C-alpha positions as CSV (number, residue, x, y, z in Angstrom):
1,M,-15.9,-22.8,20.7
2,K,-17.0,-25.4,18.1
3,Y,-19.2,-25.0,14.6
4,V,-21.4,-28.3,13.4
5,L,-23.6,-27.9,10.3
6,I,-26.7,-29.5,10.4
7,T,-29.1,-30.2,7.1
8,G,-33.1,-30.5,7.4
9,S,-32.4,-29.3,10.8
10,A,-36.5,-27.9,11.2
11,H,-37.7,-31.2,12.8
12,G,-37.4,-34.7,13.4
13,L,-33.7,-36.1,13.8
14,G,-31.8,-32.6,12.5
15,L,-34.1,-30.9,15.3
16,A,-32.8,-33.1,17.5
17,L,-29.4,-33.1,16.8
18,T,-30.1,-29.7,17.0
19,K,-30.8,-29.6,20.3
20,K,-28.1,-31.7,21.2
21,Y,-25.3,-29.9,19.9
22,L,-26.6,-26.8,21.0
23,Q,-26.8,-28.3,24.7
24,E,-23.2,-29.7,23.9
25,G,-22.0,-26.0,23.7
26,Y,-21.5,-25.8,20.1
27,M,-22.3,-23.2,17.4
28,V,-25.0,-24.9,15.0
29,F,-25.6,-23.5,11.6
30,G,-29.4,-24.5,11.0
31,C,-30.1,-25.2,7.5
32,V,-33.7,-25.3,6.2
33,N,-35.0,-25.5,3.1
34,R,-37.8,-22.8,3.9
35,K,-38.5,-20.6,6.6
36,G,-38.0,-23.7,9.4
37,T,-40.6,-24.5,12.2
38,E,-42.0,-22.9,15.3
39,D,-39.3,-25.3,17.7
40,L,-36.2,-24.5,15.5
41,Y,-37.1,-20.8,15.8
42,E,-37.6,-21.1,19.8
43,L,-34.4,-23.0,20.1
44,R,-33.5,-20.0,18.7
45,K,-35.1,-17.8,21.4
46,K,-32.7,-20.1,23.8
47,Y,-29.3,-20.3,22.3
48,T,-29.3,-16.6,20.2
49,K,-25.4,-16.5,19.9
50,R,-25.1,-20.3,18.9
51,L,-27.6,-21.3,16.3
52,E,-28.1,-19.0,13.1
53,I,-30.8,-20.9,10.9
54,L,-29.9,-20.8,7.2
55,A,-32.0,-20.9,4.3
56,M,-30.5,-23.8,2.5
57,D,-32.1,-25.7,-0.5
58,I,-29.6,-28.5,-0.9
59,S,-31.3,-29.4,-4.1
60,N,-29.9,-26.4,-5.5
61,T,-25.9,-25.6,-6.3
62,E,-26.6,-21.7,-6.4
63,N,-28.4,-22.0,-3.4
64,V,-26.2,-24.5,-1.3
65,H,-22.7,-22.2,-2.5
66,N,-25.0,-18.6,-0.9
67,A,-25.3,-20.5,2.0
68,F,-21.6,-21.0,2.6
69,K,-20.9,-17.0,1.6
70,T,-23.2,-16.3,4.7
71,I,-21.5,-18.9,7.3
72,Q,-17.5,-18.1,6.1
73,E,-19.1,-14.6,6.9
74,E,-18.9,-16.1,10.6
75,T,-16.2,-18.8,10.9
76,E,-13.2,-19.7,8.5
77,R,-13.7,-23.8,10.1
78,L,-16.3,-26.1,10.8
79,D,-15.7,-29.3,13.0
80,L,-18.5,-31.5,12.0
81,V,-21.1,-31.6,9.2
82,I,-24.1,-33.5,9.6
83,N,-25.7,-34.7,5.4
84,N,-29.3,-35.2,7.4
85,A,-32.4,-33.4,5.1
86,G,-33.4,-36.3,2.8
87,I,-36.6,-37.0,1.0
88,L,-38.9,-40.4,0.9
89,P,-41.1,-40.3,-2.4
90,R,-44.9,-40.3,-2.0
91,D,-45.1,-43.3,-4.2
92,S,-42.3,-45.5,-2.6
93,G,-42.9,-49.2,-2.2
94,L,-45.0,-49.5,-5.5
95,P,-43.7,-51.8,-8.0
96,L,-41.9,-50.9,-10.8
97,E,-44.4,-50.9,-13.5
98,E,-46.8,-48.5,-11.3
99,T,-44.0,-46.2,-10.6
100,E,-42.6,-43.0,-12.3
101,V,-39.0,-43.5,-13.1
102,D,-38.3,-40.1,-13.9
103,D,-39.5,-39.4,-10.3
104,F,-36.1,-41.2,-8.6
105,L,-34.3,-38.0,-10.3
106,E,-35.3,-35.9,-7.5
107,T,-34.8,-38.6,-5.1
108,L,-31.4,-39.2,-6.3
109,N,-31.1,-35.0,-6.6
110,I,-31.5,-34.5,-3.1
111,N,-30.8,-38.2,-0.9
112,T,-27.2,-38.4,-2.7
113,I,-26.0,-35.3,-4.8
114,G,-28.0,-32.9,-2.2
115,A,-25.7,-33.9,0.8
116,F,-22.1,-34.2,-1.9
117,R,-23.0,-30.2,-2.6
118,V,-23.2,-29.4,1.0
119,I,-19.9,-31.4,1.3
120,K,-18.2,-29.9,-1.4
121,H,-18.6,-26.5,0.3
122,A,-17.5,-27.7,3.6
123,I,-13.8,-29.2,3.0
124,P,-12.0,-26.6,3.0
125,L,-13.6,-25.1,6.3
126,L,-13.5,-28.4,7.8
127,R,-9.9,-28.7,6.6
128,K,-9.0,-25.6,9.3
129,G,-12.0,-27.5,12.6
130,E,-10.8,-29.7,15.2
131,E,-12.7,-32.8,15.5
132,K,-12.8,-32.5,11.5
133,V,-16.3,-35.2,10.7
134,I,-18.8,-35.6,7.9
135,L,-21.7,-37.3,9.3
136,N,-24.2,-38.2,6.3
137,V,-27.6,-40.0,7.4
138,S,-28.1,-43.1,5.5
139,S,-30.6,-45.8,6.2
140,A,-30.8,-49.7,6.7
141,G,-32.4,-49.0,3.0
142,G,-28.9,-47.8,1.5
143,S,-27.1,-51.9,2.3
144,L,-27.4,-54.3,-0.2
145,T,-26.8,-57.0,2.3
146,H,-30.2,-55.5,4.4
147,I,-31.9,-55.3,1.2
148,T,-31.1,-58.6,0.2
149,E,-31.9,-60.3,3.2
150,L,-35.3,-59.1,3.4
151,D,-38.6,-61.6,3.3
152,T,-39.3,-61.7,0.0
153,C,-42.8,-61.7,0.7
154,Q,-42.8,-58.1,2.3
155,D,-45.1,-56.3,-0.4
156,D,-42.5,-53.0,-0.3
157,Y,-40.3,-52.0,-3.1
158,P,-38.9,-48.8,-1.8
159,Y,-36.7,-48.5,-5.1
160,A,-35.5,-44.8,-5.4
161,Y,-34.9,-44.2,-1.4
162,C,-32.7,-47.5,-1.7
163,M,-30.7,-46.6,-4.8
164,S,-30.0,-42.8,-3.5
165,K,-28.7,-44.4,0.2
166,A,-26.9,-47.0,-0.8
167,A,-25.4,-44.5,-3.5
168,L,-24.4,-42.0,-0.4
169,N,-23.0,-44.9,0.8
170,M,-20.5,-45.0,-1.7
171,G,-20.2,-41.6,-2.4
172,S,-19.5,-41.5,1.4
173,A,-16.7,-44.9,0.6
174,I,-14.5,-42.9,-1.7
175,L,-14.6,-39.5,-0.1
176,Q,-12.6,-41.5,3.0
177,R,-10.1,-42.1,0.4
178,Y,-10.0,-38.3,-0.4
179,C,-10.0,-37.2,2.5
180,R,-7.7,-39.1,4.7
181,G,-5.2,-36.9,3.9
182,D,-6.6,-33.9,5.8
183,G,-7.8,-36.3,8.7
184,I,-11.0,-36.1,8.2
185,K,-13.5,-39.0,9.4
186,V,-16.4,-39.6,7.5
187,L,-19.2,-41.7,8.9
188,C,-22.7,-42.8,7.6
189,V,-25.2,-43.6,9.9
190,H,-28.7,-45.7,10.2
191,P,-30.0,-43.3,12.7
192,G,-32.9,-45.9,13.2
193,V,-36.7,-46.6,12.2
194,M,-37.6,-42.6,14.1
195,K,-41.7,-41.7,14.9
196,T,-41.2,-39.2,12.3
197,R,-43.5,-37.0,9.7
198,M,-41.2,-39.9,6.8
199,N,-43.1,-42.7,9.1
200,E,-46.3,-41.1,10.3
201,S,-48.0,-43.8,8.6
202,A,-47.2,-46.9,10.2
203,T,-49.4,-48.6,12.3
204,G,-49.7,-51.1,14.9
205,Q,-46.2,-53.4,15.4
206,A,-44.6,-51.0,13.1
207,A,-45.8,-48.2,14.6
208,E,-44.8,-49.0,18.2
209,A,-41.2,-50.1,17.0
210,L,-40.5,-46.8,16.2
211,I,-37.8,-44.5,17.9
212,L,-37.8,-41.2,19.1
213,P,-35.4,-39.0,17.4
214,E,-34.3,-37.9,20.3
215,V,-33.0,-41.0,21.3
216,S,-31.4,-41.6,17.8
217,A,-29.3,-38.1,17.8
218,E,-28.3,-38.7,21.7
219,S,-26.6,-42.4,20.1
220,I,-25.3,-40.8,17.0
221,Y,-23.0,-37.7,19.4
222,H,-21.8,-40.7,20.7
223,L,-21.1,-41.8,17.9
224,V,-18.9,-39.5,16.6
225,Q,-17.2,-38.5,19.6
226,N,-16.1,-42.2,19.4
227,N,-15.3,-42.7,15.7
228,R,-13.8,-38.9,14.4
229,G,-10.0,-39.6,13.6
230,K,-10.1,-43.3,13.4
231,L,-9.9,-42.8,9.1
232,D,-8.6,-46.2,8.7
233,G,-11.8,-47.7,10.8
234,P,-15.2,-49.0,9.5
235,F,-17.4,-45.8,8.2
236,F,-21.0,-47.8,8.0
237,Y,-22.8,-47.7,11.6
238,Q,-25.7,-48.5,13.2
239,Y,-27.2,-45.3,15.3
240,T,-26.8,-47.6,18.8
241,G,-22.8,-47.9,17.3
242,E,-23.2,-51.6,15.9
243,V,-21.0,-51.3,12.7
244,F,-23.2,-52.1,9.4
245,P,-23.1,-54.0,6.5
246,Y,-23.0,-52.5,3.5
């Protein structure tokens, strides 16, 4: 049996990925910040022996450490780690003068540092796995190329979110250098703009353009399968499989 850990598995893309990997026969450690959701617990009823729901607050080092103690009671290895958990600040998009800059710290702590708290504990288990993949869910907003090519008249300034995802991409590039000798592939993915809680305020054409999390999850599954072991290949992709500029 193969083992995957997915953070932020209670809803949205995380829930869709949890469903997909269960359907593919994996043992899934579904990590949630608090108690999870009804949909997640319904999944556990169907996959009683292959879905373990774990409390993991990735913003807290001790909490992540304790969650991995539980994981290590179940398995000595992991095949895949998906860092999906993240936040979009409530005031994201405001001009800098109207933004609480100190609030950037919470976003960076979760979206960037939180992923590396998880990875730090996961690496010893990934070394013993078969697939050996770390997938960090990033964003087009983490691409310097993408941001500089946006319409300058667009009234949107998501500093904290974009900075956190750009830092995640940089950390992932460094991590790939470190993990190459262990055969661990590090990937970042722009999952698309999805119909999730993060984009619930979208209206008009923007709302119509949203994709379902299940569509992204299906494509991400194949992206991982197609790139495992390709240690010298690109690391940042669109969910559809195209290399994304960073």
